[in-house]
N, C-alpha and C positions, 0 to 999 in steps of 0.2 A: 409496549411491546418491544421495545427497544432500547439498549444502552449503548452510548458512543462516547468519544472521548474527541475533543479539537484542541490543536497545540500549534505552539510555534516554538522552534527550537532557538534558543537564545544565541549559541554559537555560530550556527550557522545560517540563522534567518529562514530555515524551512518551514512550510506549514503543510499539516496533516489532519485528516479526519479518519477516524476508524469506527467500525460498527459491526455489531451482532443482533440478529433479530429474528424471531420467529415470523418472517412475512416474505414471500418469493422476490427475490433482488432486490433487497433492502438497500445495498450500496448504491443503487442507482437512483434512490429517491433521497437519501440521506447526506452524501457526502459530496462538498461542493469547497474548492480551493482556486486561488488565483496568485502565481509568483508576483512578489511586491505588493499584494493586495491583503490576504487573510485567508480564512477558512471559515466555512459554517457547517454545522450539522442541523438539519432539519426533522422533526420526527412526532412521537404520538399520532393523534389524529393529523398526519402529516400536509402541512401547507408548501408544497415543494417550491413556489416561488420566494419564499424565506430565502433559499441559496441563492438562485443567480441574483436576486434584487439586494440581498443582503450585501452580497459583492459589490455590485453597482454603486451602492451607497458609500462602501469603504473607497472603492476606486474613486470616488468623487472628492473624499476627504474627509467624511465622517469617521469617526472613532468606531469601534466596535460596540459600545454602549450607545451612542448616538444612533448607529445604525439599527441596533436592535431595537431600541425604544421608538424610532419610528415605524419600523415594520410591526411591532406589537400593536401601536396605537391605530394603526389602520385594517388591523385583523379582527374582525369581529367574532371569530371563533377562538380568540387568543386562549381562553380559559382550558381548552383542549391541546394546547400547542406545547411543543417544546423545542428550544432553539437554543444552541451555543454559538458563539462567534469569536473571532479572535482577530487582531488586527495586526499589521506590521511593526507597530510600536509595543506590541506584546499585551495590550488592552485585550481582557476578556470580560464578557458578556453573557449571561445566560437567563433565560426565562423558561419557568416549570408552570404552566398554567394550574390554576385552582381546581379543574376538574379532570385532570390526568387520572387515569386509572391505577389505584395503589398496586404496590408500592412505587411512587414516584417521587423524585427528586433530584438533586446536583449539588455538586461541590468544584469549587474552582481553586486554582494554585497560581502561581507564578507562571503566565503564559500558556495557560491551559484551564479548560473547564470540561467535567465530566456530568453527565446527564443521563438519566434511566427512568423508564416507566414501565408499569405491567410488569414489575419483579418480583421474584418470590420473595425476596427478603430486602429489608429497608438498609442492608449494609453493603449495598452492591456499589453506589458511587464512592461512597469512602476508600472503599477496596482499590477501586481503579484509580482514583488520585493516590494513594500511597505506593501501590506499585509502580506507577510511572513517576513518582518523586524517585523512588528509589532504584529504579532500572537505569542501567548504563548503555553506551553504545549510541548508534544512529536512530534517530526519529522514527523510522519505520518500526524498528523491533522494539522500541520504546511504548509505541503505541499499541502493538501486538501483547506485548505484557501486560497492558492494563485492562485489555479484553479478556485475557486468560484471566485476570484476577476477578473480573464479573462474575465469568461463570464459575469459578469456584465458590462465589457466595450463593449461587443458586440461579442466577441469571435470568432470563425472561421465564416468566411463570408458565407459559405454555411449552417451552423447551428450546430447540435449536432449529434453524433451517437456513438462515444465508448470513454471509457475512461479506465487510468489504473494507478496502483501505486506500485512500487517495492522498499522495505527497507529492508537493511541488516544490521547487526551489525557491529561494528566499528571495531573488531578484529575476525579473524576466531577461531573456538574452535575444540574440537575433535570430536565434533557431528554436523558435516554442515546441517544437517536436522534441526537444531536448530537456525541455523544464519541466517535465513531469518524472518525478523519481520512482514512483509505483502507483500504477492505476490496475489494481486487480480485485476482482469480484468473485465470490462463491456463490451462486444464485439458490441453489437447491441441493443441501446435502445432509446427512444424516450428523456429521461432525465438522461442521463449516469452520471452528476456528484452528483445527491442527491442517485442514486442508487449506485454509488461507495461508497459514504460515509455510507450508510446505511449497507453495506456489509463489510466496515472495522470495523464497531462498531460491528457487529454480531461476527465477526472474535475474536476481542476481547473479545467478552462475552464467546465465546467457549474456549478462552484462561483461562478464569477465571475457568472453569469447569475442565479443565486440572491442573491448580494449586490447585484447591479444592481436587482433587484426591490424588495428592501428599502429601498436608498436612494432609487429612484423614490417608493415609497408615503411614504418620509419628507420628500419634497420635494427631495432632493439630485438634481435632474438632471443637473449635470456630472457629479458621482460615478459616476452609474449609468451615463451614457453612455461613461465612462471605461473603466469596467469590462466593458461590453460591447465596446468597440473591441480591449481587450486579449484577450479570448476570440475574436474573429475573426481577430485578428492570428496566434494561435498554430494555429487551425484556419480558414482563410479558405473551404475547402470543405465545410464542416459546414453542411448544410441546416438544422438544427434551430436551431442559434445563429444563422445568419442572418436566418431566418423572424423569430424572437422578437424580435431586436434591430430589424428592421425594422418590426414592428407597434408596438414601442415608440417609435421615431423618427417614426413618423407619428401617434401618438395625440398628439405633443407638436408636431406641425405640421412637422416636419422632412421633408417629402415627398421632396425629391429625394433625400435621402440613403437614405430607406426605398425607393424605387423602386430605386435602384442596389443596395443591399444584398439586397433580397427575388430578385433575379435570381439568385442562387446557389441558392436552394431551388427556384424555378420551373423553373431549366433541369435538375433532377435527377429530379423526380416530378410529376405533373400534381396529384396529391391536395393539395399546397401550394395551389395556385389553388384549388381547392375549399374549402379550410379557409378561406382568407382570406374570401372570399365569405360563409361560413356566419358568421365572426365580424362581417364587417360589417352582415350582416343582424341577426345578435342584437343588435348595439350599437343600430341604428337603430329595433328592435323594442322596445327597454325605455325609449325615450323617451318 
């Protein structure tokens, strides 16, 4: 009922899991990862505990292979489970139970494993692996490319419903809220994969706004405006991106650019005009 990929990026050390299934909120059940530890996908007749417990075992020093073997050995329903794991050394392990509903199978590669069950065709997991191997760029988009390849091969025999992606940094920091690169789910949608990709790209555009704010506070206005322009170029109709970019431009005397940019927000909802007046009043009131 699910296809997924678990991977570790050899260059960045990032860990990620991506999934699509005809099951509501599948991303909430399947995807597990921890910075500096590894990642797990648990699916088929899912035993959710394989996710957090698999990570715990790897955190305690087991390899992905050792952690998976221990989890499978203690699972009376292992013959209907499918689990993939990768650890901080790039070791991968996967289990497809003998009674998983056809078509079911898996394929591993360097630092990743693809697994699928209840598929329309038995070519899904090979297509995922090949797409991931050939894909360029960041881990998030390579995982999305693998999902797209699975769907192109027929995907879930029941069709489409939910998708999710969870990607974390290679090592934990002292700011754990910044260690998650992407945590996005599409719980119920007729086209979950295009929607998931749209949300991922929108998330990255909002990240550019955050970066722009930090650059602006540090005095790098050219860098800040460049990040804002990139976000706007990717989502030119996004009112939020347009509004805050315009206020930043205006604050630094680039009034003509600000007027042109803010029209995107004003044209969508009158509340943006109300907000602008409140911001102007607040600024004048604090002088």
